[in-house]
N, CA and C atoms of all chains as a GROMACS GRO file, in nm:
protein
  603
    1MET      N    1  -1.348  -0.887   0.229
    1MET     CA    2  -1.390  -0.754   0.176
    1MET      C    3  -1.323  -0.749   0.034
    2THR      N    4  -1.402  -0.726  -0.055
    2THR     CA    5  -1.370  -0.702  -0.192
    2THR      C    6  -1.343  -0.539  -0.223
    3LYS      N    7  -1.287  -0.522  -0.339
    3LYS     CA    8  -1.279  -0.369  -0.374
    3LYS      C    9  -1.414  -0.291  -0.375
    4SER      N   10  -1.518  -0.377  -0.422
    4SER     CA   11  -1.638  -0.310  -0.439
    4SER      C   12  -1.698  -0.273  -0.296
    5GLU      N   13  -1.669  -0.375  -0.204
    5GLU     CA   14  -1.715  -0.373  -0.068
    5GLU      C   15  -1.655  -0.248   0.014
    6LEU      N   16  -1.524  -0.245  -0.022
    6LEU     CA   17  -1.440  -0.128   0.034
    6LEU      C   18  -1.496  -0.004  -0.008
    7ILE      N   19  -1.530   0.022  -0.144
    7ILE     CA   20  -1.584   0.137  -0.188
    7ILE      C   21  -1.721   0.172  -0.127
    8GLN      N   22  -1.801   0.065  -0.115
    8GLN     CA   23  -1.913   0.076  -0.041
    8GLN      C   24  -1.906   0.124   0.108
    9ARG      N   25  -1.813   0.072   0.175
    9ARG     CA   26  -1.791   0.117   0.316
    9ARG      C   27  -1.738   0.262   0.334
   10LEU      N   28  -1.649   0.298   0.244
   10LEU     CA   29  -1.598   0.426   0.229
   10LEU      C   30  -1.714   0.530   0.193
   11ALA      N   31  -1.810   0.491   0.092
   11ALA     CA   32  -1.921   0.565   0.052
   11ALA      C   33  -2.004   0.591   0.170
   12GLU      N   34  -2.029   0.503   0.257
   12GLU     CA   35  -2.111   0.512   0.373
   12GLU      C   36  -2.053   0.616   0.474
   13ARG      N   37  -1.913   0.604   0.497
   13ARG     CA   38  -1.847   0.704   0.572
   13ARG      C   39  -1.841   0.838   0.540
   14ASN      N   40  -1.848   0.855   0.393
   14ASN     CA   41  -1.836   0.976   0.332
   14ASN      C   42  -1.959   1.022   0.243
   15PRO      N   43  -2.076   1.035   0.314
   15PRO     CA   44  -2.212   1.055   0.252
   15PRO      C   45  -2.206   1.184   0.152
   16HIS      N   46  -2.116   1.280   0.165
   16HIS     CA   47  -2.099   1.393   0.090
   16HIS      C   48  -2.041   1.368  -0.053
   17LEU      N   49  -1.965   1.244  -0.064
   17LEU     CA   50  -1.904   1.225  -0.194
   17LEU      C   51  -1.986   1.121  -0.276
   18TYR      N   52  -1.974   1.159  -0.413
   18TYR     CA   53  -2.047   1.066  -0.507
   18TYR      C   54  -1.974   0.927  -0.500
   19GLN      N   55  -2.048   0.818  -0.521
   19GLN     CA   56  -1.986   0.698  -0.520
   19GLN      C   57  -1.887   0.662  -0.634
   20ARG      N   58  -1.908   0.744  -0.735
   20ARG     CA   59  -1.807   0.728  -0.844
   20ARG      C   60  -1.675   0.792  -0.824
   21ASP      N   61  -1.675   0.906  -0.729
   21ASP     CA   62  -1.554   0.964  -0.691
   21ASP      C   63  -1.486   0.874  -0.585
   22VAL      N   64  -1.559   0.807  -0.497
   22VAL     CA   65  -1.488   0.719  -0.409
   22VAL      C   66  -1.433   0.602  -0.483
   23GLU      N   67  -1.495   0.559  -0.594
   23GLU     CA   68  -1.435   0.462  -0.671
   23GLU      C   69  -1.305   0.500  -0.744
   24ARG      N   70  -1.308   0.627  -0.790
   24ARG     CA   71  -1.190   0.673  -0.847
   24ARG      C   72  -1.073   0.685  -0.743
   25ILE      N   73  -1.100   0.732  -0.617
   25ILE     CA   74  -0.994   0.733  -0.525
   25ILE      C   75  -0.942   0.612  -0.496
   26VAL      N   76  -1.023   0.505  -0.486
   26VAL     CA   77  -0.970   0.368  -0.436
   26VAL      C   78  -0.877   0.329  -0.566
   27THR      N   79  -0.937   0.337  -0.692
   27THR     CA   80  -0.869   0.293  -0.815
   27THR      C   81  -0.728   0.372  -0.811
   28THR      N   82  -0.736   0.502  -0.793
   28THR     CA   83  -0.613   0.588  -0.807
   28THR      C   84  -0.495   0.540  -0.713
   29ILE      N   85  -0.540   0.507  -0.583
   29ILE     CA   86  -0.430   0.470  -0.471
   29ILE      C   87  -0.377   0.342  -0.524
   30PHE      N   88  -0.453   0.239  -0.564
   30PHE     CA   89  -0.383   0.122  -0.591
   30PHE      C   90  -0.319   0.131  -0.730
   31GLU      N   91  -0.354   0.201  -0.828
   31GLU     CA   92  -0.300   0.224  -0.951
   31GLU      C   93  -0.156   0.298  -0.915
   32GLU      N   94  -0.157   0.398  -0.827
   32GLU     CA   95  -0.026   0.455  -0.814
   32GLU      C   96   0.076   0.351  -0.735
   33ILE      N   97   0.013   0.271  -0.651
   33ILE     CA   98   0.118   0.185  -0.577
   33ILE      C   99   0.168   0.088  -0.686
   34SER      N  100   0.077   0.039  -0.779
   34SER     CA  101   0.118  -0.060  -0.876
   34SER      C  102   0.224   0.001  -0.972
   35ALA      N  103   0.198   0.135  -1.017
   35ALA     CA  104   0.297   0.197  -1.115
   35ALA      C  105   0.425   0.222  -1.042
   36ALA      N  106   0.423   0.256  -0.906
   36ALA     CA  107   0.559   0.282  -0.845
   36ALA      C  108   0.624   0.151  -0.844
   37LEU      N  109   0.555   0.042  -0.805
   37LEU     CA  110   0.641  -0.092  -0.807
   37LEU      C  111   0.684  -0.129  -0.942
   38ALA      N  112   0.609  -0.100  -1.048
   38ALA     CA  113   0.652  -0.135  -1.181
   38ALA      C  114   0.768  -0.057  -1.214
   39ARG      N  115   0.789   0.058  -1.165
   39ARG     CA  116   0.923   0.144  -1.185
   39ARG      C  117   1.042   0.098  -1.103
   40GLY      N  118   0.994   0.008  -1.011
   40GLY     CA  119   1.103  -0.046  -0.919
   40GLY      C  120   1.105   0.039  -0.783
   41ASP      N  121   1.014   0.129  -0.768
   41ASP     CA  122   1.006   0.212  -0.651
   41ASP      C  123   0.950   0.132  -0.533
   42ARG      N  124   0.974   0.182  -0.418
   42ARG     CA  125   0.924   0.136  -0.276
   42ARG      C  126   0.795   0.221  -0.250
   43VAL      N  127   0.691   0.164  -0.185
   43VAL     CA  128   0.588   0.243  -0.135
   43VAL      C  129   0.577   0.218   0.013
   44GLU      N  130   0.608   0.337   0.092
   44GLU     CA  131   0.605   0.323   0.242
   44GLU      C  132   0.492   0.379   0.302
   45LEU      N  133   0.408   0.322   0.358
   45LEU     CA  134   0.298   0.377   0.434
   45LEU      C  135   0.311   0.349   0.588
   46ARG      N  136   0.370   0.440   0.644
   46ARG     CA  137   0.405   0.432   0.799
   46ARG      C  138   0.275   0.384   0.862
   47GLY      N  139   0.296   0.294   0.949
   47GLY     CA  140   0.176   0.235   1.048
   47GLY      C  141   0.111   0.135   0.967
   48PHE      N  142   0.097   0.124   0.839
   48PHE     CA  143   0.024   0.028   0.759
   48PHE      C  144   0.125  -0.069   0.712
   49GLY      N  145   0.214  -0.034   0.621
   49GLY     CA  146   0.318  -0.135   0.569
   49GLY      C  147   0.382  -0.073   0.461
   50ALA      N  148   0.484  -0.145   0.402
   50ALA     CA  149   0.566  -0.113   0.292
   50ALA      C  150   0.563  -0.199   0.172
   51PHE      N  151   0.536  -0.174   0.058
   51PHE     CA  152   0.548  -0.249  -0.058
   51PHE      C  153   0.682  -0.227  -0.131
   52SER      N  154   0.744  -0.324  -0.157
   52SER     CA  155   0.868  -0.322  -0.235
   52SER      C  156   0.879  -0.428  -0.335
   53VAL      N  157   0.986  -0.417  -0.417
   53VAL     CA  158   1.008  -0.522  -0.530
   53VAL      C  159   1.132  -0.607  -0.493
   54LYS      N  160   1.130  -0.734  -0.491
   54LYS     CA  161   1.237  -0.814  -0.466
   54LYS      C  162   1.273  -0.881  -0.586
   55ARG      N  163   1.402  -0.902  -0.609
   55ARG     CA  164   1.453  -0.969  -0.727
   55ARG      C  165   1.493  -1.121  -0.694
   56ARG      N  166   1.449  -1.200  -0.786
   56ARG     CA  167   1.484  -1.348  -0.761
   56ARG      C  168   1.578  -1.383  -0.877
   57ASP      N  169   1.691  -1.442  -0.848
   57ASP     CA  170   1.793  -1.479  -0.956
   57ASP      C  171   1.720  -1.598  -1.038
   58ALA      N  172   1.784  -1.614  -1.154
   58ALA     CA  173   1.744  -1.715  -1.233
   58ALA      C  174   1.784  -1.850  -1.175
   59ARG      N  175   1.702  -1.955  -1.198
   59ARG     CA  176   1.757  -2.084  -1.118
   59ARG      C  177   1.705  -2.198  -1.209
   60GLN      N  178   1.751  -2.327  -1.194
   60GLN     CA  179   1.714  -2.437  -1.241
   60GLN      C  180   1.600  -2.478  -1.168
   61GLY      N  181   1.474  -2.504  -1.237
   61GLY     CA  182   1.355  -2.549  -1.168
   61GLY      C  183   1.329  -2.685  -1.211
   62ARG      N  184   1.230  -2.743  -1.170
   62ARG     CA  185   1.185  -2.884  -1.221
   62ARG      C  186   1.028  -2.874  -1.241
   63ASN      N  187   0.992  -2.945  -1.337
   63ASN     CA  188   0.850  -2.966  -1.357
   63ASN      C  189   0.804  -3.074  -1.268
   64PRO      N  190   0.720  -3.035  -1.164
   64PRO     CA  191   0.701  -3.133  -1.055
   64PRO      C  192   0.628  -3.254  -1.124
   65ARG      N  193   0.560  -3.242  -1.221
   65ARG     CA  194   0.482  -3.361  -1.272
   65ARG      C  195   0.569  -3.458  -1.341
   66THR      N  196   0.661  -3.387  -1.427
   66THR     CA  197   0.753  -3.489  -1.511
   66THR      C  198   0.880  -3.506  -1.458
   67GLY      N  199   0.926  -3.408  -1.368
   67GLY     CA  200   1.065  -3.426  -1.307
   67GLY      C  201   1.160  -3.358  -1.399
   68GLU      N  202   1.120  -3.303  -1.510
   68GLU     CA  203   1.199  -3.252  -1.610
   68GLU      C  204   1.280  -3.129  -1.562
   69GLN      N  205   1.405  -3.092  -1.593
   69GLN     CA  206   1.461  -2.967  -1.546
   69GLN      C  207   1.426  -2.851  -1.643
   70VAL      N  208   1.382  -2.746  -1.590
   70VAL     CA  209   1.349  -2.638  -1.672
   70VAL      C  210   1.428  -2.505  -1.614
   71ALA      N  211   1.467  -2.419  -1.714
   71ALA     CA  212   1.538  -2.300  -1.670
   71ALA      C  213   1.424  -2.213  -1.634
   72VAL      N  214   1.432  -2.140  -1.498
   72VAL     CA  215   1.359  -2.037  -1.467
   72VAL      C  216   1.425  -1.904  -1.484
   73ALA      N  217   1.376  -1.813  -1.538
   73ALA     CA  218   1.444  -1.688  -1.560
   73ALA      C  219   1.451  -1.602  -1.429
   74ASP      N  220   1.532  -1.503  -1.431
   74ASP     CA  221   1.529  -1.428  -1.316
   74ASP      C  222   1.396  -1.327  -1.320
   75LYS      N  223   1.353  -1.287  -1.201
   75LYS     CA  224   1.227  -1.227  -1.205
   75LYS      C  225   1.228  -1.123  -1.089
   76ALA      N  226   1.113  -1.040  -1.085
   76ALA     CA  227   1.097  -0.948  -0.974
   76ALA      C  228   0.957  -0.978  -0.917
   77VAL      N  229   0.956  -0.982  -0.784
   77VAL     CA  230   0.828  -1.013  -0.720
   77VAL      C  231   0.795  -0.906  -0.621
   78PRO      N  232   0.675  -0.857  -0.624
   78PRO     CA  233   0.630  -0.768  -0.528
   78PRO      C  234   0.617  -0.823  -0.383
   79PHE      N  235   0.657  -0.743  -0.284
   79PHE     CA  236   0.654  -0.782  -0.148
   79PHE      C  237   0.596  -0.686  -0.047
   80PHE      N  238   0.537  -0.731   0.035
   80PHE     CA  239   0.464  -0.638   0.141
   80PHE      C  240   0.524  -0.674   0.286
   81LYS      N  241   0.559  -0.574   0.349
   81LYS     CA  242   0.609  -0.591   0.482
   81LYS      C  243   0.495  -0.509   0.582
   82THR      N  244   0.435  -0.585   0.673
   82THR     CA  245   0.330  -0.525   0.752
   82THR      C  246   0.396  -0.419   0.842
   83GLY      N  247   0.324  -0.306   0.862
   83GLY     CA  248   0.377  -0.192   0.947
   83GLY      C  249   0.364  -0.229   1.090
   84LYS      N  250   0.445  -0.167   1.180
   84LYS     CA  251   0.437  -0.205   1.317
   84LYS      C  252   0.289  -0.185   1.376
   85GLN      N  253   0.221  -0.069   1.352
   85GLN     CA  254   0.097  -0.044   1.409
   85GLN      C  255  -0.010  -0.128   1.362
   86LEU      N  256   0.007  -0.181   1.232
   86LEU     CA  257  -0.105  -0.269   1.180
   86LEU      C  258  -0.081  -0.424   1.252
   87ARG      N  259   0.049  -0.434   1.257
   87ARG     CA  260   0.083  -0.582   1.312
   87ARG      C  261   0.018  -0.576   1.465
   88GLU      N  262   0.037  -0.468   1.534
   88GLU     CA  263  -0.017  -0.470   1.668
   88GLU      C  264  -0.160  -0.476   1.675
   89LYS      N  265  -0.218  -0.411   1.567
   89LYS     CA  266  -0.367  -0.394   1.555
   89LYS      C  267  -0.433  -0.546   1.535
   90LEU      N  268  -0.356  -0.625   1.470
   90LEU     CA  269  -0.404  -0.747   1.441
   90LEU      C  270  -0.401  -0.851   1.569
   91ASN      N  271  -0.324  -0.798   1.657
   91ASN     CA  272  -0.291  -0.892   1.774
   91ASN      C  273  -0.349  -0.836   1.911
   92VAL      N  274  -0.430  -0.729   1.905
   92VAL     CA  275  -0.496  -0.683   2.020
   92VAL      C  276  -0.620  -0.757   2.062
   93GLY      N  277  -0.658  -0.743   2.188
   93GLY     CA  278  -0.807  -0.774   2.216
   93GLY      C  279  -0.818  -0.910   2.259
   94ASP      N  280  -0.859  -0.992   2.152
   94ASP     CA  281  -0.895  -1.131   2.180
   94ASP      C  282  -0.773  -1.204   2.251
   95GLY      N  283  -0.652  -1.151   2.251
   95GLY     CA  284  -0.550  -1.227   2.308
   95GLY      C  285  -0.504  -1.340   2.218
   96ASN      N  286  -0.594  -1.370   2.127
   96ASN     CA  287  -0.571  -1.481   2.022
   96ASN      C  288  -0.559  -1.597   2.078
   97MET      N  289   1.598   0.127  -1.304
   97MET     CA  290   1.524   0.124  -1.187
   97MET      C  291   1.523   0.249  -1.099
   98ALA      N  292   1.419   0.313  -1.077
   98ALA     CA  293   1.411   0.430  -1.015
   98ALA      C  294   1.466   0.436  -0.871
   99ASP      N  295   1.422   0.322  -0.797
   99ASP     CA  296   1.464   0.334  -0.662
   99ASP      C  297   1.423   0.441  -0.573
  100GLU      N  298   1.305   0.500  -0.597
  100GLU     CA  299   1.260   0.599  -0.501
  100GLU      C  300   1.154   0.552  -0.396
  101THR      N  301   1.136   0.624  -0.290
  101THR     CA  302   1.025   0.577  -0.199
  101THR      C  303   0.918   0.664  -0.217
  102ILE      N  304   0.793   0.610  -0.239
  102ILE     CA  305   0.670   0.674  -0.237
  102ILE      C  306   0.609   0.671  -0.103
  103THR      N  307   0.559   0.791  -0.073
  103THR     CA  308   0.482   0.790   0.057
  103THR      C  309   0.352   0.841   0.043
  104ARG      N  310   0.283   0.853   0.160
  104ARG     CA  311   0.139   0.904   0.157
  104ARG      C  312   0.138   1.037   0.078
  105ALA      N  313   0.240   1.132   0.094
  105ALA     CA  314   0.231   1.246   0.023
  105ALA      C  315   0.210   1.235  -0.120
  106GLN      N  316   0.283   1.146  -0.198
  106GLN     CA  317   0.261   1.133  -0.339
  106GLN      C  318   0.127   1.058  -0.378
  107LEU      N  319   0.078   0.975  -0.276
  107LEU     CA  320  -0.048   0.907  -0.311
  107LEU      C  321  -0.169   1.000  -0.298
  108SER      N  322  -0.154   1.090  -0.190
  108SER     CA  323  -0.263   1.175  -0.186
  108SER      C  324  -0.256   1.283  -0.280
  109GLU      N  325  -0.141   1.324  -0.330
  109GLU     CA  326  -0.138   1.408  -0.446
  109GLU      C  327  -0.206   1.359  -0.552
  110ALA      N  328  -0.184   1.216  -0.592
  110ALA     CA  329  -0.243   1.165  -0.704
  110ALA      C  330  -0.386   1.166  -0.702
  111VAL      N  331  -0.449   1.138  -0.565
  111VAL     CA  332  -0.589   1.133  -0.544
  111VAL      C  333  -0.640   1.290  -0.571
  112TYR      N  334  -0.565   1.390  -0.520
  112TYR     CA  335  -0.596   1.523  -0.538
  112TYR      C  336  -0.610   1.556  -0.696
  113GLN      N  337  -0.503   1.516  -0.766
  113GLN     CA  338  -0.515   1.542  -0.915
  113GLN      C  339  -0.619   1.475  -0.988
  114GLU      N  340  -0.652   1.357  -0.932
  114GLU     CA  341  -0.769   1.277  -1.006
  114GLU      C  342  -0.905   1.320  -0.971
  115VAL      N  343  -0.930   1.353  -0.844
  115VAL     CA  344  -1.057   1.386  -0.805
  115VAL      C  345  -1.068   1.527  -0.757
  116GLY      N  346  -1.174   1.600  -0.793
  116GLY     CA  347  -1.193   1.733  -0.737
  116GLY      C  348  -1.190   1.775  -0.596
  117LEU      N  349  -1.123   1.714  -0.510
  117LEU     CA  350  -1.117   1.735  -0.369
  117LEU      C  351  -1.007   1.826  -0.336
  118SER      N  352  -1.010   1.886  -0.212
  118SER     CA  353  -0.901   1.964  -0.155
  118SER      C  354  -0.789   1.857  -0.124
  119ARG      N  355  -0.668   1.928  -0.116
  119ARG     CA  356  -0.550   1.855  -0.086
  119ARG      C  357  -0.589   1.782   0.069
  120ASN      N  358  -0.638   1.863   0.161
  120ASN     CA  359  -0.656   1.806   0.286
  120ASN      C  360  -0.758   1.683   0.285
  121GLU      N  361  -0.868   1.695   0.193
  121GLU     CA  362  -0.956   1.608   0.204
  121GLU      C  363  -0.905   1.472   0.125
  122SER      N  364  -0.816   1.501   0.038
  122SER     CA  365  -0.757   1.402  -0.029
  122SER      C  366  -0.674   1.318   0.052
  123ALA      N  367  -0.599   1.390   0.138
  123ALA     CA  368  -0.516   1.299   0.251
  123ALA      C  369  -0.594   1.227   0.340
  124ASP      N  370  -0.718   1.286   0.377
  124ASP     CA  371  -0.796   1.223   0.482
  124ASP      C  372  -0.858   1.103   0.418
  125LEU      N  373  -0.889   1.110   0.279
  125LEU     CA  374  -0.952   0.996   0.219
  125LEU      C  375  -0.854   0.882   0.217
  126LEU      N  376  -0.730   0.909   0.188
  126LEU     CA  377  -0.623   0.812   0.174
  126LEU      C  378  -0.616   0.736   0.306
  127GLU      N  379  -0.619   0.814   0.411
  127GLU     CA  380  -0.601   0.765   0.557
  127GLU      C  381  -0.725   0.675   0.572
  128THR      N  382  -0.854   0.715   0.535
  128THR     CA  383  -0.971   0.639   0.548
  128THR      C  384  -0.960   0.500   0.485
  129VAL      N  385  -0.910   0.506   0.370
  129VAL     CA  386  -0.891   0.376   0.276
  129VAL      C  387  -0.791   0.284   0.358
  130LEU      N  388  -0.687   0.333   0.392
  130LEU     CA  389  -0.597   0.243   0.488
  130LEU      C  390  -0.659   0.194   0.606
  131ASP      N  391  -0.747   0.289   0.668
  131ASP     CA  392  -0.809   0.243   0.792
  131ASP      C  393  -0.916   0.132   0.778
  132GLU      N  394  -0.987   0.145   0.668
  132GLU     CA  395  -1.091   0.050   0.651
  132GLU      C  396  -1.025  -0.080   0.624
  133ILE      N  397  -0.922  -0.082   0.542
  133ILE     CA  398  -0.854  -0.213   0.517
  133ILE      C  399  -0.790  -0.274   0.645
  134ALA      N  400  -0.736  -0.174   0.738
  134ALA     CA  401  -0.672  -0.232   0.851
  134ALA      C  402  -0.780  -0.285   0.949
  135THR      N  403  -0.894  -0.220   0.946
  135THR     CA  404  -0.991  -0.269   1.053
  135THR      C  405  -1.052  -0.397   0.994
  136ALA      N  406  -1.081  -0.418   0.869
  136ALA     CA  407  -1.133  -0.541   0.817
  136ALA      C  408  -1.039  -0.650   0.857
  137LEU      N  409  -0.909  -0.618   0.835
  137LEU     CA  410  -0.807  -0.737   0.868
  137LEU      C  411  -0.794  -0.761   1.018
  138ALA      N  412  -0.805  -0.661   1.094
  138ALA     CA  413  -0.817  -0.674   1.245
  138ALA      C  414  -0.921  -0.761   1.284
  139GLN      N  415  -1.022  -0.754   1.195
  139GLN     CA  416  -1.159  -0.838   1.236
  139GLN      C  417  -1.132  -0.981   1.172
  140GLY      N  418  -1.020  -1.002   1.116
  140GLY     CA  419  -0.989  -1.151   1.055
  140GLY      C  420  -1.058  -1.151   0.925
  141GLU      N  421  -1.108  -1.051   0.859
  141GLU     CA  422  -1.155  -1.048   0.726
  141GLU      C  423  -1.040  -1.040   0.626
  142SER      N  424  -1.054  -1.104   0.523
  142SER     CA  425  -0.952  -1.086   0.423
  142SER      C  426  -0.998  -0.978   0.328
  143VAL      N  427  -0.902  -0.918   0.256
  143VAL     CA  428  -0.932  -0.807   0.172
  143VAL      C  429  -0.879  -0.821   0.036
  144LYS      N  430  -0.958  -0.829  -0.063
  144LYS     CA  431  -0.928  -0.861  -0.208
  144LYS      C  432  -0.940  -0.743  -0.298
  145ILE      N  433  -0.826  -0.702  -0.343
  145ILE     CA  434  -0.854  -0.583  -0.439
  145ILE      C  435  -0.807  -0.635  -0.568
  146SER      N  436  -0.907  -0.643  -0.668
  146SER     CA  437  -0.896  -0.697  -0.791
  146SER      C  438  -0.783  -0.627  -0.873
  147SER      N  439  -0.715  -0.705  -0.939
  147SER     CA  440  -0.597  -0.665  -1.030
  147SER      C  441  -0.476  -0.606  -0.940
  148PHE      N  442  -0.492  -0.601  -0.806
  148PHE     CA  443  -0.383  -0.554  -0.732
  148PHE      C  444  -0.331  -0.692  -0.638
  149GLY      N  445  -0.426  -0.733  -0.554
  149GLY     CA  446  -0.367  -0.844  -0.475
  149GLY      C  447  -0.462  -0.853  -0.358
  150SER      N  448  -0.435  -0.960  -0.269
  150SER     CA  449  -0.512  -0.984  -0.150
  150SER      C  450  -0.435  -0.982  -0.036
  151PHE      N  451  -0.497  -0.941   0.070
  151PHE     CA  452  -0.436  -0.929   0.206
  151PHE      C  453  -0.508  -1.037   0.284
  152SER      N  454  -0.452  -1.128   0.348
  152SER     CA  455  -0.519  -1.212   0.440
  152SER      C  456  -0.438  -1.230   0.570
  153VAL      N  457  -0.526  -1.272   0.678
  153VAL     CA  458  -0.461  -1.274   0.814
  153VAL      C  459  -0.444  -1.432   0.842
  154ARG      N  460  -0.325  -1.468   0.884
  154ARG     CA  461  -0.293  -1.613   0.912
  154ARG      C  462  -0.258  -1.625   1.061
  155SER      N  463  -0.316  -1.720   1.134
  155SER     CA  464  -0.287  -1.751   1.270
  155SER      C  465  -0.166  -1.837   1.277
  156LYS      N  466  -0.076  -1.793   1.369
  156LYS     CA  467   0.038  -1.878   1.391
  156LYS      C  468   0.036  -1.939   1.536
  157GLY      N  469   0.077  -2.059   1.536
  157GLY     CA  470   0.081  -2.126   1.678
  157GLY      C  471   0.194  -2.078   1.755
  158GLN      N  472   0.196  -2.125   1.883
  158GLN     CA  473   0.310  -2.098   1.969
  158GLN      C  474   0.433  -2.180   1.916
  159ARG      N  475   0.549  -2.128   1.942
  159ARG     CA  476   0.661  -2.195   1.905
  159ARG      C  477   0.774  -2.161   2.002
  160VAL      N  478   0.887  -2.233   2.018
  160VAL     CA  479   0.991  -2.188   2.083
  160VAL      C  480   1.100  -2.106   1.996
  161GLY      N  481   1.143  -2.006   2.045
  161GLY     CA  482   1.240  -1.926   1.986
  161GLY      C  483   1.364  -1.906   2.086
  162ARG      N  484   1.462  -1.842   2.024
  162ARG     CA  485   1.581  -1.832   2.100
  162ARG      C  486   1.623  -1.688   2.089
  163ASN      N  487   1.663  -1.620   2.200
  163ASN     CA  488   1.727  -1.485   2.182
  163ASN      C  489   1.856  -1.517   2.122
  164PRO      N  490   1.877  -1.444   1.999
  164PRO     CA  491   2.000  -1.480   1.920
  164PRO      C  492   2.130  -1.426   1.987
  165LYS      N  493   2.108  -1.326   2.077
  165LYS     CA  494   2.216  -1.282   2.145
  165LYS      C  495   2.266  -1.372   2.259
  166THR      N  496   2.171  -1.411   2.341
  166THR     CA  497   2.213  -1.491   2.465
  166THR      C  498   2.194  -1.640   2.437
  167GLY      N  499   2.127  -1.675   2.328
  167GLY     CA  500   2.107  -1.821   2.323
  167GLY      C  501   1.982  -1.872   2.409
  168GLU      N  502   1.933  -1.790   2.493
  168GLU     CA  503   1.822  -1.820   2.576
  168GLU      C  504   1.688  -1.860   2.516
  169VAL      N  505   1.631  -1.977   2.552
  169VAL     CA  506   1.512  -2.009   2.496
  169VAL      C  507   1.391  -1.927   2.554
  170VAL      N  508   1.316  -1.874   2.452
  170VAL     CA  509   1.189  -1.788   2.489
  170VAL      C  510   1.076  -1.829   2.409
  171PRO      N  511   0.964  -1.839   2.479
  171PRO     CA  512   0.849  -1.897   2.393
  171PRO      C  513   0.788  -1.777   2.302
  172ILE      N  514   0.753  -1.816   2.182
  172ILE     CA  515   0.708  -1.707   2.091
  172ILE      C  516   0.562  -1.742   2.097
  173LEU      N  517   0.476  -1.631   2.138
  173LEU     CA  518   0.339  -1.664   2.172
  173LEU      C  519   0.260  -1.672   2.041
  174PRO      N  520   0.150  -1.737   2.024
  174PRO     CA  521   0.066  -1.740   1.907
  174PRO      C  522   0.026  -1.597   1.863
  175ARG      N  523   0.028  -1.581   1.736
  175ARG     CA  524  -0.004  -1.443   1.690
  175ARG      C  525  -0.060  -1.447   1.554
  176ARG      N  526  -0.116  -1.341   1.522
  176ARG     CA  527  -0.173  -1.328   1.389
  176ARG      C  528  -0.096  -1.247   1.282
  177VAL      N  529  -0.067  -1.292   1.164
  177VAL     CA  530   0.021  -1.218   1.078
  177VAL      C  531  -0.054  -1.201   0.951
  178LEU      N  532  -0.014  -1.102   0.885
  178LEU     CA  533  -0.070  -1.051   0.761
  178LEU      C  534   0.015  -1.094   0.637
  179VAL      N  535  -0.049  -1.168   0.549
  179VAL     CA  536   0.004  -1.208   0.428
  179VAL      C  537  -0.047  -1.139   0.312
  180PHE      N  538   0.024  -1.085   0.225
  180PHE     CA  539  -0.006  -1.016   0.094
  180PHE      C  540   0.021  -1.112  -0.015
  181ARG      N  541  -0.079  -1.125  -0.096
  181ARG     CA  542  -0.047  -1.215  -0.223
  181ARG      C  543  -0.092  -1.131  -0.346
  182PRO      N  544   0.018  -1.098  -0.413
  182PRO     CA  545  -0.004  -1.004  -0.532
  182PRO      C  546  -0.075  -1.079  -0.646
  183SER      N  547  -0.159  -1.006  -0.728
  183SER     CA  548  -0.224  -1.067  -0.828
  183SER      C  549  -0.132  -1.101  -0.949
  184GLN      N  550  -0.188  -1.188  -1.033
  184GLN     CA  551  -0.102  -1.233  -1.144
  184GLN      C  552  -0.078  -1.097  -1.221
  185LEU      N  553  -0.177  -1.011  -1.226
  185LEU     CA  554  -0.155  -0.894  -1.308
  185LEU      C  555  -0.046  -0.803  -1.257
  186LEU      N  556  -0.049  -0.780  -1.131
  186LEU     CA  557   0.053  -0.710  -1.063
  186LEU      C  558   0.204  -0.759  -1.085
  187LYS      N  559   0.205  -0.907  -1.075
  187LYS     CA  560   0.328  -0.958  -1.080
  187LYS      C  561   0.377  -0.939  -1.223
  188LYS      N  562   0.290  -0.973  -1.326
  188LYS     CA  563   0.337  -0.936  -1.473
  188LYS      C  564   0.376  -0.788  -1.487
  189ARG      N  565   0.296  -0.710  -1.440
  189ARG     CA  566   0.330  -0.557  -1.457
  189ARG      C  567   0.461  -0.528  -1.414
  190ILE      N  568   0.487  -0.579  -1.305
  190ILE     CA  569   0.621  -0.556  -1.221
  190ILE      C  570   0.739  -0.614  -1.315
  191ASN      N  571   0.717  -0.730  -1.358
  191ASN     CA  572   0.827  -0.788  -1.434
  191ASN      C  573   0.842  -0.718  -1.570
  192ASP      N  574   0.737  -0.680  -1.626
  192ASP     CA  575   0.734  -0.616  -1.768
  192ASP      C  576   0.809  -0.487  -1.746
  193GLY      N  577   0.770  -0.412  -1.628
  193GLY     CA  578   0.821  -0.275  -1.602
  193GLY      C  579   0.970  -0.279  -1.580
  194VAL      N  580   1.007  -0.380  -1.498
  194VAL     CA  581   1.153  -0.383  -1.460
  194VAL      C  582   1.223  -0.421  -1.580
  195THR      N  583   1.190  -0.519  -1.668
  195THR     CA  584   1.254  -0.559  -1.793
  195THR      C  585   1.274  -0.442  -1.877
  196LYS      N  586   1.157  -0.369  -1.893
  196LYS     CA  587   1.152  -0.263  -1.990
  196LYS      C  588   1.256  -0.150  -1.951
  197SER      N  589   1.267  -0.128  -1.820
  197SER     CA  590   1.367  -0.017  -1.787
  197SER      C  591   1.509  -0.062  -1.785
  198GLY      N  592   1.528  -0.190  -1.844
  198GLY     CA  593   1.651  -0.235  -1.880
  198GLY      C  594   1.752  -0.270  -1.762
  199SER      N  595   1.696  -0.298  -1.631
  199SER     CA  596   1.780  -0.328  -1.535
  199SER      C  597   1.807  -0.458  -1.532
  200ASN      N  598   1.938  -0.508  -1.520
  200ASN     CA  599   1.957  -0.638  -1.498
  200ASN      C  600   2.071  -0.662  -1.400
  201GLU      N  601   2.082  -0.787  -1.334
  201GLU     CA  602   2.176  -0.806  -1.236
  201GLU      C  603   2.319  -0.824  -1.265
   0.00000   0.00000   0.00000
């Protein structure tokens, strides 16, 4: 499912809304999450999951092609931890 | 770095500010968005949100684990786990944001 398919499905579930409003809603939600992470904030959505930022120290890396040593600067990476309810939802039914 | 925790309350407030819906309806819509994503994932579908990232479901096979307290061997059943891969744009934004706010280790 892509973002536009998500918008499509939401529009079907909410026939009283204009599609462009549904689009703005979806955009706003992901924009808010991104902005929060860029500020270094955590976003916790109980039952769904939590987004956070993890820091990675600077390290000596290697160019895998040439074997050459390169310095990798410290960086921040976004991280998602699946919420309990969603984790359970992924594993119900088919017994997998 | 601000180190605050954003929850549904702030996200639905943002939706409320952005679109001319009531606070209640904004909160419902946020819930519907999360629900659609969860449902797609539960059906094994992956979810790609451009400029944000993608969620996909990975199946893990059975393996043996150990109860760390007792050392007892327990089988870990096959399961499905969710993986989030942030987009390049989100990664860049987070690094720029964190650097700009002058935080260093």
